N, C-alpha and C positions, 0 to 999 in steps of 0.2 A: 731690223736692218733691211728687210725686204720692202719696207714702206718708205723709201727715201724721198718720195714726193710729198709725204705728209709728216714724217717724223725725222727729227735730228737726234741720232743715237750717240750717246757718250758712254764709254766703257770704263768703269772703275776709276774715276778720277781721284777719289779721296785717299786712295792708297799712297799717293805721292806725299801728302802731308803726314800721314800716319806713320810711314816708315822712314822717310828721308829728310823732311824739312825741319826748320828751326822750331816748329811746334810739335814735332813727332811724339806720338804716344807709345809706339812700340819700342822695345829694347832690342829688337832683332839686329839692327845695324848700329847700335849705340857705340860699340867699340870699333866700328869699321868706317872710319871717316872717308877712306878712299872709295869704298862701295857706295856711300851716300853721294859723293861727288860724281862718280862715274855714272850713276843713275840718271843724271841730268835734272834731278828734282830736289837738290839739296836746299834750294831757296823757296820751295813750295810751301805756302801756308794755307790754312783753310780759306782765307780771304782770296788769295790769288787763284785758288781752284774755283771758287764761286765766281770770281771775275771772268775766268776763262770759260766757264759754263755759260755765263750770260753772253759773252762775246760770240761763242759758237752758235748760240741759238737765236741771237737777236737779228733776224733778217728784216723784220718790220716791227717796230715797237709801238705799243700804244702810248701816246703822250701822257705822262703822269699829271694828275691834277694839281699837285703841289710838290715842293722840294722834298717833303717827307716821304712821298711815294717813290723816291729814287733809291730806296733801299734795295733789297733783293726781290721785291714783289714782282719785278719785271720778269723773273724767271718763268712764270706761268702765264704771262700776258703778252703773247706774241700773236700777231696776225700772220698767217702763213703756217710754217711748220710748228709742230708741238715737240717739246723736248722729251726724250725718253732716256733716263739715266739708269744704267744697271750698275749697282754697287753693293758693297758688303757693309752691313750696318755697323759692325764692330770697329770699322775705321773711324767712326765718330764717337766712340765710347772708350774711356780709359780702361785698359785691361785689368783683369783680376779684381774687379769691383773697387778700384781706387776711386776716391771721391771726385766727382766731376766738377769742373768749373769751365767758364767760357774761354775759348781760344783767344789769346791776346789780340790777334789781328782782327777779331770780330767785335771787339768792344766799341761801344759808341763813345765818341769824344764829347765831353761836356762843352756847351757853348762858351766860347771865349777862353777855353783852356787848351793848351797844346798837347797834353798827355791824357790818356784815358784814365778814368777812375778805376782803381783796383783795390782789392782787399784780399786777405788771406782766406784760403779754403780750409783752414784748420790743420794744414800740414806744415811741418817745419821747413824752413827755407835753407836747411843745411846742405841740400842737394842742388844748390843754385846753378851749378854747371850743367845739370840735366834738364832738358826742356820741360818735363812734367814732373811734379805738379806745377800748374800755373798759379801764380799769386793773383787770381782774378775773381770776378764776381761769380757767385753760385746762383743758379736759377732753381727754385724749389721744385723738386720732383723730376727735373730734367736730367736724364742719365747721360746726355751727350755734351760735347763741347761746342755745339752750335746753338745760338740763341733761339728761343721759341719763335721770335719774330721772323726768323729765316726758315726754320722747319715748317712753319705754318704756310709757306708758299708752295710746298710740294704736295703732290697727290701720291701717297705711299701705297704700294702694293708689296706683297711678300711671297717669296719663293722658298719653300722648305724641302728638306730631304731627310729621310731617316738617318740618324748618325751611324747605324750599322753599315750604311753604304758610303756616306760622305767622309767619315773619319778615315777608313782605310784608303780611300781614293786620295785624300789630302796627304796622308802619311807617306804614300808612295812617292809623292813629289818632293819629299824632304830627305830621302835616302838614295843611295846609289842605285841605278845610274842617273836617275832624273835630277838629283840634286845639283849636278854640275850644269844642267841646263836652266833650272829654276833659280839657282843661287840661294836656295833655302836649304841650309845644311843641318838643321835640327827641327824636330817637331815640337811646336809650342801649343800645349792644350788650350791656352787662352785664345788661340786663333780659330777654334771651333765655332765660336760666335753665337751659340744657341742662347746662352744666358743673356747676352747683350741684345739679341733680337727680341727676346721675350720682354725684357724691360723697356725697350723703346716702343714695342708694340703696345704694351699696357699704358705707357705714358701717353702715347698718341690717343688712345681711347679715353684716358682720364681727362684730357684737355679738349675733348670733343672734336678732334681733328679727323678721326675715322669712327665709323659706326654711328648709332648702334646697329644699323641694319647690316647683316652679313650676306654678302652676295650669294645668291642661289638658295638661301635659307628663308623660310617664310617668316620667322620671328626675329625680332630685334632683341638682343640680349640685354636684360635689365637686372637690377639687384634682386627683383622678385623671382626671376626665373634662372638665377644662377650666375649672373654677371655682376661683378663688384662695382662696375661703373655704369650708372644710369645716365649715360650721355645721350645727346640727341639734338645738337644745335641745328638750326635750319641750314641746309646746304652741305652738311657733313657728307663725306663720300662713304661708299660701302667699305666694309671690312672685306678685303680681297686677298685671300691666301691661296696660293697654288702649291699643291704637293707634286714633287717631281715624278713620283711613280704614277700618279693620275695623268700627268702630262704625257708620259711615255706610253701609257696604255691607251689613252684616248686623246691624241693630240688635237684633232679637229674640234672636238666638243669642248675641250678645255680652253683652247685659244679663242674660240667663238664666245664662250661664256666670259672669259677675261675681257675681251673687247667690249662686250655688252656692258660690263661693270664700269670700265674706265672711259667709255664714250668714243671708241675707235671703230670705224666701219670694218667689219670682218670680210676678208676675201681669202679663198682657199689657196691662192698663190702665196700667202704668207708662209705656208708650210714647205716651200721649195726655194732654194737659193743655189742654183746650179749654173748660173751664168758666170762668165769671167769677171764681170763687174762685181757680182756678189762675192766671189771668192777673194777678189782684191780687197774689198772693203773689210771682209772678215780678217784677212791676214794683217791688214793695217791696224784694225781695232785691237787685235790680240797680241801684237808684237811686243808690247810693253811688258807682258808677263809670260815669257817663253816657258814652254813645258807644261803649263797649266791647262791649256785649252786646245791641245792637239786634236782630240777627237772632234771637237766642234769645228775647227779649221778645216779638217779633212772630210766633213760631212757635206751633204748636198740637199737633205730634206729631213722632214720630221714626219714619220709614219708610225702607226701602231707597232710596237715590238711583237715579235712572233710568240714569245712565251713570257707570261707575267712572272714577276719575282715570286719564288716560292718561300714560304716561311721556313726558317731553319732554327735548330736549337742553338743555344749558346755554345755547346760542345762542338757542333759542326762548324760554326763560324770560327771558333778558336783554333780548330784544326787547320782550317784554310789559312788563317793569318799566320799560324806557326810555320806552315810550309812556305809561305811567301816572304815573311819578314823575320823569321827566327823567334826565339823565345822572348827576347826583350821587346821586340816590336809588337808581338801578339799581346803582351801584357800591357804595354802603353796604349794600344788601340782599344783593348777591352775596357780599361779604366776610363778612357775618354768617351767611349760609347755610353757606358753606364752613367757617367756624369751628366750626359746631355739628353737622355731619353725622355725624362719628365718634361723638359722644356719643349722638346719636339712634339710630344703627345698633347701638350696643352695647346700649342699652335695648330696642330692637326684638327682640333675640335672646330676650328673656324674655316677649314679649307673648302674650296668650291666643291660642290657635289654635282656630278654629271652622270 
C-alpha cells in the first residue's frame, strides 16, 4: 500500500463470493439472508469479483492479439501499475474437503449454445437450494472453484504463520466482545485454512505454475531430493513463502528478499506508512472486515520487534488460553492448532531464508 505509484492493491475481494453471494461456499451466513443482503455483496459471484479486479487494475491494457486473449489473462498484462491482491486462499476452496468443481459463473459457454455445459461432480442434487455443491465441471487435481486458465494468470506468493499464534488470534474475533464488531459469532475450524493452502500450493507446483526453484534456496526441489513434483517449465516463478515470525523479526531483510523474488524494486520507505494519505487508504481497505485488522490500521511502520517469540510448552499455551477464553475455548483452540501444525511445518520448509 506504500507503493501506490507502481502497485494497485486490492484487499480480500474473494470473501464476498465465499460468504455472501449466490455461489457462496461457506455456511456461515447460510441461514442469515438479512446478513447477506446487508453486506452489500449478496450478488457477488467469482466472475463479478474477477471483473472488478480487472476494472480496478486496467489503467492501460495491452491489446490482445485475438478474442481468445480476452479472458482473464489481462489481469497480469498492464502497462503502468501492477496488481497486488492480498487474499485468503480458502475462499477459493470448498470447505471440509468437499469435492471441488468450477464456479458456475466461470464456465465457458460453448459456441452457439446459450447455456454453459455442466455435469455432476458426484454429489447428489438433493440440496438444490444450497449454492454448493455446484453441478459443474471438475478439473482434475484442481482443489479450487477457479479454472486453471484463470489461476494461471496470477503470480502466487504465500504468507504463513504458526497456528499456535494464528488460531487464538482468530478465535478472539469470534467471541465477545469482538464478535459484535466482526459479525462472526462462532469459531469455524474450517476457516483456519492451512489444509486448503497446502493443497493449492501443491497443485500449483504440480502444474508447473510455481517452482521448482525456491526463493533464497540454492537448490530446486525435485523428486530425487525430496520433492514429489519434478516441475520446471520455462518461466515458472519462484516458490515464495514468507513466515510471519521471520517478517516481524527481520522486516527489512524479508521485504527486500520478497521484492527480489517477485520483481519489485525495494525501497526502505515501504516499511513506513505514517502519512494521513497512508492511514486513509488503510482504513478504506480494511473497513469491509471490521474488527479483524485493528492492529494494522493503527500501526505506522514495520520494524524489528524487540523480543522474539519464545518457545513455550503445550501446557503453558493451554494455561494462557484457559485464562483468556475459558475451558471450552482453550479446548477448541488446542484441537485446531494440533490439526494444522503439520501443514504449517510442511509449508515452512519452503520459507524465505534471511
